[in-house]
N, C-alpha and C positions, 0 to 999 in steps of 0.2 A: 702796847698792842696785846690783846691775849692771846691764849695757844692752848694746845689741846690739856696743857698740865694746868691752865687757870680752874678749872672745874672741881681740882681735887681738893678733896679736906685738908690733905697733909702731903706731903712726898715721900713716899713709902721706897723709892726706887734706895738710897742707903740701906735701908734697911733689907732691901733686895739682895744687894750686894754683899752682905754682912751675913745674910743666912742662908741663901740660895746655895744650890748644886754649882758646880763648875758651868755646866750648860745651862743653867738662867742666869748665872752672871755673866757669861759670855754674850748671852742673847739680851740681857740688860743692855751692857755696853754698846754692841753694835747696833741694835735695832732700836731701843729704847731712846739712849742717849746717842746714837749714830757718831759713834767713836771712830775714826779709823786705824787700818792695821799698822799704822805706825805709833799707835798709842802704848806704852811701856805694859799698862793696865788690860789692854785688849790682848797683847803678845801673852802675858802670862795666863790671862783666862783661858787662852784658846789653846794653850798648852794642857791644863788641869782639864777642858772639856775634852781633850782626845784620851784622856785617862780616864775618864769617867766609869766607871764599875757597869752601869746597863748598858751603855752604849757598845764595851766591848765586848760585854756576854753577846747582846744582838750581833755582832761582827762575826763571832767563832759561831753562829749558827747558818750562815751564808755560805751556800755552796758554790763550787768552782765556776759553774753557768752563770754565778752571778745573782741568782733567784735565793728565796727562802722557801724550802719544803716544796721545789720545783714546781710553784704555783705563781702566777702571776697577778690574779684577780682576787681582791683582799674579800670580797664576797659580802653577805648580808651586813648591814651595818650595825646589829645589833649584837653580834658575835665577834669576837677577835679570833681570825682565822690566819695561820702563819703562809706569807705570803711575801711576793716581793714589793708590793704597793703598800703593804702595811709595814714590811720591814724598812723601805726607802723613806716612807714618812715618818717613821721613828726617829732613824737616823735624823732628818730634817729637823725634827723638833728637837733633838740634842746638839744641834749646831752643826752639824758633817756638811760637807759640801763636796765640790769636784775635785777639790784637792786631796782629798782621800781615797786610799787603794780601795777600801769597800764602794765607794761610790762611781769610781772609774770602772770597776768591773763591772757594777750593774749598768753603769751607762753604754758599754761596750756591746751589750744586746737590747737595749732601750733603742738606742740608733738604728737598730736594722729595721726596727717597725715603721720607721723612717724613711723605707725605701719599698720598690716593688718588688723584692726579691720573689721567687717563687717558692722558695723553700723555707720559707719563713717558718718558725717554731710557735707552737702554740699552745704548746705545754699541757695544762689543764682540758683544753678545749681542742685538743687534737682529734680526738675522736667525731664529735661534731663536726668539725671543720670538713675532715675527709668525706665525711658521709652527704655531704649536702654544698653545692657551690654558693646558694646564697646565705649560709652561714659563714664561709669564707670571707665574703665579702663585707660581712656584718662584723666580724671581729677584725679584719684589718684595719677599718674605721676604729674600733673600742681601744686597740692596743695601739694606735697610733696619738688617740687622745691623751690616754693614759701616759705612754710614754714622753710625750711634748710637757705635760704637767711637770712629771718628776724629773727630766732634764731641765728646764726652765727653774724650778725650784731649786737644782742644785746648781746652778750658775752654768751651764751652758744653753746661753742667752745671744745665740748669734742670729745673723740676718736669715740665714734657711729657716732657722725655727720661727723667727717672727713673719715671714710668709705663711709661712703653715698655719699660726695661729690667726692670722689673717682671714685666710681662706675659712678656716673654721667657725669665726665670727660672722662670715658672709652667708656660708652656707646656714648658719643656725638662725641668722637673720631674713634668708630668704624662706626657710620654713614658717616663721611667724608670719612672714605678709602672704604666704597661701592663704586662699578662700577656704581649704582643706583644716588649716591648723583652728580654725573656729569649732571644727566637730571632726577631730585627725581619727576618734573610732569607732567602730561600729560592734553591736550587740552580737554575739554568736551563741549565745548560751551557756557561755563557759563562765570562769570565776571571775573573769578579767576579759574586756572588750579587745578588739584586734584591733591593731593599728593599721590604717587604711593604706592600699597600695598608692594612691596618689599623693601621698604626703612624704612618699620614698624618695632619694637624691643619690642617685650614683652609690646604690647598694646599702644605704643609712638612712634611719630616719633620725634626722638631726634636729630632733625634741630638745630643748635646754633642759639639762638633768645635772647632777652633781658633778659628776666627770669634766664637763663643758664649763661649767662654773667656777671650780676650783682652777680649769687652766687657765680661763680669764681673769681671775681673781689674784695669780701670781704673774700677772704680764701688767703692771703699772703702766708701763710706756702707753696703754691702749688708751688712757685718760688724756694724754696729750693731743690726740687728734680729734677733730669736730666730727666727723664721719662714723667714726669709732664709738665716742659716746653717746651719739644718736642711737645706734645700732645695740647698744648695751642697754638702755633704756627703753627701747622699745623688745628688746627679749625679755626683760624681767618685769615689766609692765605685764607680759604674757602669762610668765611665771605666778605672778600673783593674782591672774585673774580665775575667776569661778571655773573655767574650763578647763584649767591645768589644773588648779587644786582638786576638782573634783575627780581627776585622774591619777594624781600622785598619792603613793609614793611608785605603784606599779607602773603607770602609764598606759601599759597595756601588752597584750602579745603578738609575737612574732612569728608569722606562719612558716614553715620550710616545708620539703618536702618529706620530713622526719618526723613530723608533726609541729607542735610549737612551743616555745618558750617565751618569759616572760621579760621584758624590757629591763623593767625597773629604774632605780637609782634616780626617780623624781624627787624634787625637794618640795615636802610638805610643809606647810605653816599652820601651827594651833594658836589658842589665845593663852596668853601666859599661864592662867589657871592650870591649863592642860600639862605642861612641863612638870609643875610644880608637884602636882596631885599624882602624875606617873612616875616621878624621879627621872624624867627626860630632861633635865636643862643642861644637861652636857651636850645634846643634841641642838638645843636654843642657840647656846653659845658658839657652835659651831658654824652654824648658818650665820648668824651676826657678825663673825669673825670674816667668813664670806664676802657678805654685803658691805661690810666697812669696808673691806680693801678692793671694790667695786666702787665705793663714794655713793651707795645705795641707799644707807639705812633711813638718811632724812626724807626719801623720796615714797616712804610708803607707811601710814599711821599705825599698823600693827607691829612694824621694827620699833619703830620711835616707843612704842609702848614696851617693848622689850628692853631697849636699850634706856628707858628711864628708869625701869626697874632696877637694873644693873648699876647704874648711879646712885640709887637708893640705898643699896645694900652695902656702899661703902663706909667703913667704921672711920670715927673720928682722925686715928691715924693714917688713912689714906689706903687701908689693907682693906682685902676683902677675905671672910670665913664663912663660906656659904655650909649649910649642912649638908654631910655626905649622903644623907637619903634623897637630896634632887639629883645626884649623880645614879646611873646606871652600871653595877659593877661588871657585867658582861658586855656593855657597849665598848663598839671600838672607838668612838668619838672619846668615852670618858678616858679609853687606855691611851688615846693620843695628848690629853692634858694633863697627863700625870708625867711630868717631866721626873721629878722626885722620885727618889725608891718607892717611898710607900708612903701611904696618907695614916699610917698608924699615929706617927708624929704630928700633932696640931699644927707644929710652926712648918712642917713639911707641905702640908696641907695648905694652910694659908699663902704659901712664898707661889705655889703653883696656879691659885685662885688668884692672887694678886697680879701675879705676870699677867697671864692668860687676859684678864679684863684690863690690866694696860692698854695691851696689844691693841684689842676691840677699841677702847677708846682713842687710842693715836690714830690710827687707822680711820676710824670715824668721822675725826675731826677734819685730817690732810685731804683726804680723799673725797670728802662731798663739797671742800673748796675748790678742786680740780673739777670734778664732774659738773658742778653747777655754775663754773664760771664766776666765781665771786657772789654766788646766790643769784644770778641771774640765768634761771632755766631756760635753755632756747627750743625744748622740747619737753613742755608741760605736759603733766597727766591731763 
């Protein structure tokens, strides 16, 4: 029987284990080869991973309140900002989880966003929240979504979190079901249209975006339920529709008593040539990884074109060595994909690229089999 490795021209994993950083070696053993903690190689790699210099440097920058830079939100994806969101994502890329002290410290704060505490800390959004009750409701939901993703990915995957994720899946699917989702904004003469009031629900417009998508993508147990799979297909058929794509990535303005602000974080897809010409392949790979984890790459011809190109770039040795001109140096997506210390070394660059693309291939193969029920799609396009 074939598996995800059957499409490789050669198996690069022994080479990754020999040449990769401690973080890469640990993730190859645990995520690609799926070896358990009782394995001696995993134990050794884990110890080395916890002593990896870039991770230790990041840990030293964490503040006593669990944040980085007293910020929660990472901001615009085209720039790298110091924040809890970015700091936690980098630790996750280095292989750290809930068993480590920095993650536990951050989790203590993140759990507060799953409650209804009145004195919740909003950090960089404190001024906006205090000035406007509508923004307080909005950012309570936003922080809840972000916190759930970070907690789930670091191993805090309990029943309480799953119930909260199912609620968000239902609310997002409910937005897509609304007649207003076919025309969710109105022109007001500004640079971006205004999100209509009729598509709001409980103080938040549950338009599927980057944050909700990352949350669903890190919850593979959703693919075990028929109703959840149907809702995911419905949501991402909407994301791929012209209606949504015409609004992304801005999605629309949110009007408050103190003016308007841009929601942002919409997922915009482009033809392959756009990413190559503009040096944004890092963004394309990030989107591919999310949709691969959702088991939905095979559902959309545009994404199949992207992943076919990925397969075509594989060398005879099973490795990838894409030009760095295809990556944006200032992009947060590029930063997240550089687990090795730097890319001035061709080997380090090749290690990072190969590991990232193997992750996409593995998830694309295995999750699409779950999503499509052995290729029998109960919710066809």
